Residue, then its C-alpha position, 0 to 999 in steps of 0.5 A: m684059677d688065680r683070676n677067679f680068686l682075684d675076681t672074687i677078692i675085689e667082689f668081696e672088697k666092693q660088698l665090704e665097701s658097700t657095707q661100710l657105707q650102709f654102716r655109716a649111714l646107719k650110724e648118722f641114722v642113729a645119731i640123729m634120732l639119739e638127738e631127736r629122742q634128747t630133744l623130745q624128752q626135754e620138751n616133754n618135760h618142759l610141757r609136764q612141768r607147764l601143765d602142772e603149772i596151769h593145773e596148780k593155777e586151776v585149783l587156786n582159781e577154783k578156791i578163789r571162785e568158791e570163796k567169792l560164791s560163799k561170800n557172794d551168797i551172804g550178800e546176795g541173801y541180805d540184798n534179797l531180804a532188803r529188797l523184800y523189806q522195801e517192798g513191803y514185806h516183813v523179813c523178821h522172824v515174827h512176822f516173816g512173809s506178811s505185808r508191813k502196810e506201809e509201816d517200818c518194823l522194829f524186829c525187821l530193821s533189827f535184823l537187817n542192821k545185824q546182817n549188815i554188820 
């Protein structure tokens, strides 16, 4: 019986050593996972900040584009009217769209000069 009891204690000791090895491996794995989690959180925060910066720039660029378009619309309209006048058509409110017959119109010229100011 003493021999059987001693064998049981030795077997139990081996199981404890094996369990300790598994526990150490598990602790190392948890430490690695915690470090990786911390790294991913930092990277995620950095990416969110970068995304916010990009979004702010896009919003600002969109506002600038809209302002340019509204300014260009005014300039384009004036250019179109001036081109129509050069092609021989009235752009004044009195005779708008009718042919000028090669003569200058004081109403058209006055209107175009007001638009140019």
